[in-house]
mmCIF file of the N, C-alpha and C atoms, coordinates in Angstrom:
data_MODEL
# 
_entry.id   MODEL 
# 
loop_
_atom_site.group_PDB 
_atom_site.id 
_atom_site.type_symbol 
_atom_site.label_atom_id 
_atom_site.label_alt_id 
_atom_site.label_comp_id 
_atom_site.label_asym_id 
_atom_site.label_entity_id 
_atom_site.label_seq_id 
_atom_site.pdbx_PDB_ins_code 
_atom_site.Cartn_x 
_atom_site.Cartn_y 
_atom_site.Cartn_z 
_atom_site.occupancy 
_atom_site.B_iso_or_equiv 
_atom_site.pdbx_formal_charge 
_atom_site.auth_seq_id 
_atom_site.auth_comp_id 
_atom_site.auth_asym_id 
_atom_site.auth_atom_id 
_atom_site.pdbx_PDB_model_num 
ATOM 1   N N  . MET A 1 1  ? 0.866  -1.135 0.050   1.00 0.00 ? 1  MET A N  1 
ATOM 2   C CA . MET A 1 1  ? -0.033 0.031  0.088   1.00 0.00 ? 1  MET A CA 1 
ATOM 3   C C  . MET A 1 1  ? 0.860  1.305  0.002   1.00 0.00 ? 1  MET A C  1 
ATOM 4   N N  . ALA A 1 2  ? 1.910  1.301  0.899   1.00 0.00 ? 2  ALA A N  1 
ATOM 5   C CA . ALA A 1 2  ? 2.742  2.510  0.816   1.00 0.00 ? 2  ALA A CA 1 
ATOM 6   C C  . ALA A 1 2  ? 3.536  2.559  -0.406  1.00 0.00 ? 2  ALA A C  1 
ATOM 7   N N  . GLU A 1 3  ? 3.928  1.340  -0.991  1.00 0.00 ? 3  GLU A N  1 
ATOM 8   C CA . GLU A 1 3  ? 4.710  1.483  -2.235  1.00 0.00 ? 3  GLU A CA 1 
ATOM 9   C C  . GLU A 1 3  ? 3.813  1.975  -3.260  1.00 0.00 ? 3  GLU A C  1 
ATOM 10  N N  . ASP A 1 4  ? 2.499  1.631  -3.346  1.00 0.00 ? 4  ASP A N  1 
ATOM 11  C CA . ASP A 1 4  ? 1.588  2.228  -4.398  1.00 0.00 ? 4  ASP A CA 1 
ATOM 12  C C  . ASP A 1 4  ? 1.454  3.728  -4.170  1.00 0.00 ? 4  ASP A C  1 
ATOM 13  N N  . ALA A 1 5  ? 1.502  4.238  -2.964  1.00 0.00 ? 5  ALA A N  1 
ATOM 14  C CA . ALA A 1 5  ? 1.315  5.648  -2.891  1.00 0.00 ? 5  ALA A CA 1 
ATOM 15  C C  . ALA A 1 5  ? 2.515  6.337  -3.329  1.00 0.00 ? 5  ALA A C  1 
ATOM 16  N N  . VAL A 1 6  ? 3.835  5.747  -3.056  1.00 0.00 ? 6  VAL A N  1 
ATOM 17  C CA . VAL A 1 6  ? 5.010  6.338  -3.487  1.00 0.00 ? 6  VAL A CA 1 
ATOM 18  C C  . VAL A 1 6  ? 5.041  6.287  -5.090  1.00 0.00 ? 6  VAL A C  1 
ATOM 19  N N  . GLN A 1 7  ? 4.669  5.281  -5.609  1.00 0.00 ? 7  GLN A N  1 
ATOM 20  C CA . GLN A 1 7  ? 4.823  5.159  -7.057  1.00 0.00 ? 7  GLN A CA 1 
ATOM 21  C C  . GLN A 1 7  ? 3.815  6.081  -7.732  1.00 0.00 ? 7  GLN A C  1 
ATOM 22  N N  . GLU A 1 8  ? 2.600  6.325  -7.080  1.00 0.00 ? 8  GLU A N  1 
ATOM 23  C CA . GLU A 1 8  ? 1.589  7.307  -7.703  1.00 0.00 ? 8  GLU A CA 1 
ATOM 24  C C  . GLU A 1 8  ? 2.068  8.678  -7.549  1.00 0.00 ? 8  GLU A C  1 
ATOM 25  N N  . ALA A 1 9  ? 2.853  8.947  -6.499  1.00 0.00 ? 9  ALA A N  1 
ATOM 26  C CA . ALA A 1 9  ? 3.380  10.280 -6.097  1.00 0.00 ? 9  ALA A CA 1 
ATOM 27  C C  . ALA A 1 9  ? 4.350  10.606 -7.199  1.00 0.00 ? 9  ALA A C  1 
ATOM 28  N N  . PHE A 1 10 ? 5.267  9.704  -7.493  1.00 0.00 ? 10 PHE A N  1 
ATOM 29  C CA . PHE A 1 10 ? 6.339  10.000 -8.478  1.00 0.00 ? 10 PHE A CA 1 
ATOM 30  C C  . PHE A 1 10 ? 5.759  10.118 -9.813  1.00 0.00 ? 10 PHE A C  1 
ATOM 31  N N  . ILE A 1 11 ? 4.774  9.304  -10.260 1.00 0.00 ? 11 ILE A N  1 
ATOM 32  C CA . ILE A 1 11 ? 4.069  9.470  -11.558 1.00 0.00 ? 11 ILE A CA 1 
ATOM 33  C C  . ILE A 1 11 ? 3.442  10.850 -11.617 1.00 0.00 ? 11 ILE A C  1 
ATOM 34  N N  . ALA A 1 12 ? 2.620  11.213 -10.547 1.00 0.00 ? 12 ALA A N  1 
ATOM 35  C CA . ALA A 1 12 ? 2.000  12.500 -10.544 1.00 0.00 ? 12 ALA A CA 1 
ATOM 36  C C  . ALA A 1 12 ? 3.147  13.671 -10.531 1.00 0.00 ? 12 ALA A C  1 
ATOM 37  N N  . ALA A 1 13 ? 4.254  13.539 -9.922  1.00 0.00 ? 13 ALA A N  1 
ATOM 38  C CA . ALA A 1 13 ? 5.282  14.668 -9.920  1.00 0.00 ? 13 ALA A CA 1 
ATOM 39  C C  . ALA A 1 13 ? 5.844  14.540 -11.399 1.00 0.00 ? 13 ALA A C  1 
ATOM 40  N N  . PHE A 1 14 ? 6.070  13.507 -12.016 1.00 0.00 ? 14 PHE A N  1 
ATOM 41  C CA . PHE A 1 14 ? 6.546  13.408 -13.424 1.00 0.00 ? 14 PHE A CA 1 
ATOM 42  C C  . PHE A 1 14 ? 5.628  14.190 -14.265 1.00 0.00 ? 14 PHE A C  1 
ATOM 43  N N  . ASN A 1 15 ? 4.254  13.776 -14.098 1.00 0.00 ? 15 ASN A N  1 
ATOM 44  C CA . ASN A 1 15 ? 3.400  14.376 -15.105 1.00 0.00 ? 15 ASN A CA 1 
ATOM 45  C C  . ASN A 1 15 ? 3.107  15.806 -14.984 1.00 0.00 ? 15 ASN A C  1 
ATOM 46  N N  . ASN A 1 16 ? 3.411  16.310 -13.693 1.00 0.00 ? 16 ASN A N  1 
ATOM 47  C CA . ASN A 1 16 ? 3.161  17.783 -13.377 1.00 0.00 ? 16 ASN A CA 1 
ATOM 48  C C  . ASN A 1 16 ? 4.358  18.577 -13.108 1.00 0.00 ? 16 ASN A C  1 
ATOM 49  N N  . PHE A 1 17 ? 5.478  18.073 -13.725 1.00 0.00 ? 17 PHE A N  1 
ATOM 50  C CA . PHE A 1 17 ? 6.840  18.670 -13.408 1.00 0.00 ? 17 PHE A CA 1 
ATOM 51  C C  . PHE A 1 17 ? 6.849  20.111 -13.842 1.00 0.00 ? 17 PHE A C  1 
ATOM 52  N N  . ASP A 1 18 ? 6.025  20.466 -15.026 1.00 0.00 ? 18 ASP A N  1 
ATOM 53  C CA . ASP A 1 18 ? 6.178  21.756 -15.454 1.00 0.00 ? 18 ASP A CA 1 
ATOM 54  C C  . ASP A 1 18 ? 5.398  22.823 -14.650 1.00 0.00 ? 18 ASP A C  1 
ATOM 55  N N  . ARG A 1 19 ? 4.617  22.216 -13.604 1.00 0.00 ? 19 ARG A N  1 
ATOM 56  C CA . ARG A 1 19 ? 4.032  23.220 -12.597 1.00 0.00 ? 19 ARG A CA 1 
ATOM 57  C C  . ARG A 1 19 ? 5.097  23.554 -11.438 1.00 0.00 ? 19 ARG A C  1 
ATOM 58  N N  . LEU A 1 20 ? 6.174  22.863 -11.372 1.00 0.00 ? 20 LEU A N  1 
ATOM 59  C CA . LEU A 1 20 ? 7.058  23.225 -10.371 1.00 0.00 ? 20 LEU A CA 1 
ATOM 60  C C  . LEU A 1 20 ? 7.903  24.522 -10.661 1.00 0.00 ? 20 LEU A C  1 
ATOM 61  N N  . ARG A 1 21 ? 7.670  25.537 -9.770  1.00 0.00 ? 21 ARG A N  1 
ATOM 62  C CA . ARG A 1 21 ? 8.257  26.805 -10.014 1.00 0.00 ? 21 ARG A CA 1 
ATOM 63  C C  . ARG A 1 21 ? 9.696  27.017 -9.591  1.00 0.00 ? 21 ARG A C  1 
ATOM 64  N N  . ASP A 1 22 ? 10.020 26.323 -8.548  1.00 0.00 ? 22 ASP A N  1 
ATOM 65  C CA . ASP A 1 22 ? 11.369 26.557 -7.923  1.00 0.00 ? 22 ASP A CA 1 
ATOM 66  C C  . ASP A 1 22 ? 12.034 25.185 -7.764  1.00 0.00 ? 22 ASP A C  1 
ATOM 67  N N  . ILE A 1 23 ? 12.997 24.783 -8.481  1.00 0.00 ? 23 ILE A N  1 
ATOM 68  C CA . ILE A 1 23 ? 13.590 23.353 -8.306  1.00 0.00 ? 23 ILE A CA 1 
ATOM 69  C C  . ILE A 1 23 ? 14.117 23.259 -7.012  1.00 0.00 ? 23 ILE A C  1 
ATOM 70  N N  . LYS A 1 24 ? 14.470 24.243 -6.211  1.00 0.00 ? 24 LYS A N  1 
ATOM 71  C CA . LYS A 1 24 ? 15.000 24.120 -4.830  1.00 0.00 ? 24 LYS A CA 1 
ATOM 72  C C  . LYS A 1 24 ? 13.935 23.547 -3.959  1.00 0.00 ? 24 LYS A C  1 
ATOM 73  N N  . LYS A 1 25 ? 12.630 23.704 -4.337  1.00 0.00 ? 25 LYS A N  1 
ATOM 74  C CA . LYS A 1 25 ? 11.610 23.270 -3.531  1.00 0.00 ? 25 LYS A CA 1 
ATOM 75  C C  . LYS A 1 25 ? 11.073 21.862 -3.967  1.00 0.00 ? 25 LYS A C  1 
ATOM 76  N N  . PHE A 1 26 ? 11.781 21.082 -4.861  1.00 0.00 ? 26 PHE A N  1 
ATOM 77  C CA . PHE A 1 26 ? 11.516 19.849 -5.382  1.00 0.00 ? 26 PHE A CA 1 
ATOM 78  C C  . PHE A 1 26 ? 11.145 18.820 -4.308  1.00 0.00 ? 26 PHE A C  1 
ATOM 79  N N  . HIS A 1 27 ? 11.939 18.710 -3.325  1.00 0.00 ? 27 HIS A N  1 
ATOM 80  C CA . HIS A 1 27 ? 11.857 17.742 -2.189  1.00 0.00 ? 27 HIS A CA 1 
ATOM 81  C C  . HIS A 1 27 ? 10.533 17.933 -1.479  1.00 0.00 ? 27 HIS A C  1 
ATOM 82  N N  . ALA A 1 28 ? 10.236 19.168 -1.209  1.00 0.00 ? 28 ALA A N  1 
ATOM 83  C CA . ALA A 1 28 ? 8.948  19.500 -0.458  1.00 0.00 ? 28 ALA A CA 1 
ATOM 84  C C  . ALA A 1 28 ? 7.777  19.242 -1.344  1.00 0.00 ? 28 ALA A C  1 
ATOM 85  N N  . TRP A 1 29 ? 7.899  19.572 -2.548  1.00 0.00 ? 29 TRP A N  1 
ATOM 86  C CA . TRP A 1 29 ? 6.811  19.402 -3.546  1.00 0.00 ? 29 TRP A CA 1 
ATOM 87  C C  . TRP A 1 29 ? 6.473  18.029 -3.702  1.00 0.00 ? 29 TRP A C  1 
ATOM 88  N N  . VAL A 1 30 ? 7.338  17.115 -3.835  1.00 0.00 ? 30 VAL A N  1 
ATOM 89  C CA . VAL A 1 30 ? 7.187  15.698 -3.961  1.00 0.00 ? 30 VAL A CA 1 
ATOM 90  C C  . VAL A 1 30 ? 6.550  15.177 -2.625  1.00 0.00 ? 30 VAL A C  1 
ATOM 91  N N  . ALA A 1 31 ? 7.126  15.632 -1.540  1.00 0.00 ? 31 ALA A N  1 
ATOM 92  C CA . ALA A 1 31 ? 6.640  15.263 -0.255  1.00 0.00 ? 31 ALA A CA 1 
ATOM 93  C C  . ALA A 1 31 ? 5.148  15.547 -0.048  1.00 0.00 ? 31 ALA A C  1 
ATOM 94  N N  . VAL A 1 32 ? 4.691  16.751 -0.569  1.00 0.00 ? 32 VAL A N  1 
ATOM 95  C CA . VAL A 1 32 ? 3.305  17.084 -0.401  1.00 0.00 ? 32 VAL A CA 1 
ATOM 96  C C  . VAL A 1 32 ? 2.451  16.264 -1.399  1.00 0.00 ? 32 VAL A C  1 
ATOM 97  N N  . ILE A 1 33 ? 2.903  15.907 -2.499  1.00 0.00 ? 33 ILE A N  1 
ATOM 98  C CA . ILE A 1 33 ? 2.180  14.939 -3.483  1.00 0.00 ? 33 ILE A CA 1 
ATOM 99  C C  . ILE A 1 33 ? 2.059  13.657 -2.791  1.00 0.00 ? 33 ILE A C  1 
ATOM 100 N N  . ALA A 1 34 ? 3.193  13.150 -2.259  1.00 0.00 ? 34 ALA A N  1 
ATOM 101 C CA . ALA A 1 34 ? 3.227  11.756 -1.651  1.00 0.00 ? 34 ALA A CA 1 
ATOM 102 C C  . ALA A 1 34 ? 2.177  11.671 -0.467  1.00 0.00 ? 34 ALA A C  1 
ATOM 103 N N  . SER A 1 35 ? 2.267  12.774 0.373   1.00 0.00 ? 35 SER A N  1 
ATOM 104 C CA . SER A 1 35 ? 1.257  12.973 1.442   1.00 0.00 ? 35 SER A CA 1 
ATOM 105 C C  . SER A 1 35 ? -0.182 12.834 1.013   1.00 0.00 ? 35 SER A C  1 
ATOM 106 N N  . ASN A 1 36 ? -0.478 13.540 -0.103  1.00 0.00 ? 36 ASN A N  1 
ATOM 107 C CA . ASN A 1 36 ? -1.787 13.657 -0.673  1.00 0.00 ? 36 ASN A CA 1 
ATOM 108 C C  . ASN A 1 36 ? -2.192 12.260 -1.218  1.00 0.00 ? 36 ASN A C  1 
ATOM 109 N N  . LYS A 1 37 ? -1.320 11.662 -1.862  1.00 0.00 ? 37 LYS A N  1 
ATOM 110 C CA . LYS A 1 37 ? -1.650 10.307 -2.444  1.00 0.00 ? 37 LYS A CA 1 
ATOM 111 C C  . LYS A 1 37 ? -1.824 9.236  -1.302  1.00 0.00 ? 37 LYS A C  1 
ATOM 112 N N  . ALA A 1 38 ? -1.154 9.432  -0.246  1.00 0.00 ? 38 ALA A N  1 
ATOM 113 C CA . ALA A 1 38 ? -1.287 8.511  0.893   1.00 0.00 ? 38 ALA A CA 1 
ATOM 114 C C  . ALA A 1 38 ? -2.575 8.692  1.527   1.00 0.00 ? 38 ALA A C  1 
ATOM 115 N N  . ILE A 1 39 ? -3.091 9.956  1.552   1.00 0.00 ? 39 ILE A N  1 
ATOM 116 C CA . ILE A 1 39 ? -4.280 10.260 2.173   1.00 0.00 ? 39 ILE A CA 1 
ATOM 117 C C  . ILE A 1 39 ? -5.480 9.632  1.329   1.00 0.00 ? 39 ILE A C  1 
ATOM 118 N N  . ASP A 1 40 ? -5.295 9.703  0.046   1.00 0.00 ? 40 ASP A N  1 
ATOM 119 C CA . ASP A 1 40 ? -6.375 9.226  -1.043  1.00 0.00 ? 40 ASP A CA 1 
ATOM 120 C C  . ASP A 1 40 ? -6.257 7.758  -0.857  1.00 0.00 ? 40 ASP A C  1 
# 
């Protein structure tokens, strides 16, 4: 289950990479996506 959330998070991050405004915030951005996917 956790592996699925991580995989979905990285797929979502890849698909939405153009929305990332500051590359320095990549880690936090992916962490928020992963958190949201885990909740879903």
